[in-house]
C-alpha angles and dihedrals in degrees: 000000000000122000091252092050093048092049092047091048091051091049091053092050101037139093096180118129117237089248092054092046090052090051091054093048091049089053090054092050091049092051091048090053094045101048112355130249095313090059091061111093133160088240092052094049091047093051094046094050099033088238125144113256089224089061091056092050091046092051102040108008098209140032094247091056092048093049091046091051091049092051091045091052090051093044113130114149107231094214100040112119097023107135115143095163096256136062091233090055093044096052093044090049090049089052091051094048092048092049092051091055096041099104095040096051102033097095094044092048090051092051094047092047092052092046090049091057100039103038115053091179089064098041100090092048093049091050090052097045104033114016109033098056091056094045091049092052093050092045089052090057089054094047091053090049090054091049091050091050094244095125136019115258092226096052104129091212090072092077092053099052100085095042091046095047094047090042090057090053089052099049103036092096091051090058101040091144091056100035101040094122111103087221093057095117093048089050089049090054094048099040102037116015103039096047091047091051092047091221118201127187117269117233108287094008113129094191118121128205 
């Protein structure tokens, strides 16, 4: 079942207020941060929110659907809305935004990444709620850059930008000795992505690589 279908089904069945629903979703997110996907149980969510376990099963049916709904409710693509008028500006802004959220989202990203690998039944939902919005936003930056004439449409590096950027967010904590600088993501953009993309200034754009 897709995220939209699961959410619609819950809405049809449910009597929960929006405030109560938000409280339940926050409990799921907290459990994900604290111990990963395996730490999320219907019993644990029920105990933390003083909600009957039967209510959770009636609303969402299974743990994957509950987790998916919680992530979907929280979904807010970090890079959506970034449009500085140049690819250099866009990627540097994305690096700054990601760095500012690093500590807050690190545990959740770790939990989601592990669940993505270990739980195939959850993979499609995680792609829809967590990964695809960020990829779409980064890809949009590149499309605009092609339209402005900043990069060549056939540059093979284009297809690697989103995976590389999101990959850096995933592995930074594994290489804390190497990526301790708070400007790591900005350096990654300047030293790796921009040279690979061979960015040139668009007409009337004063930005410099």
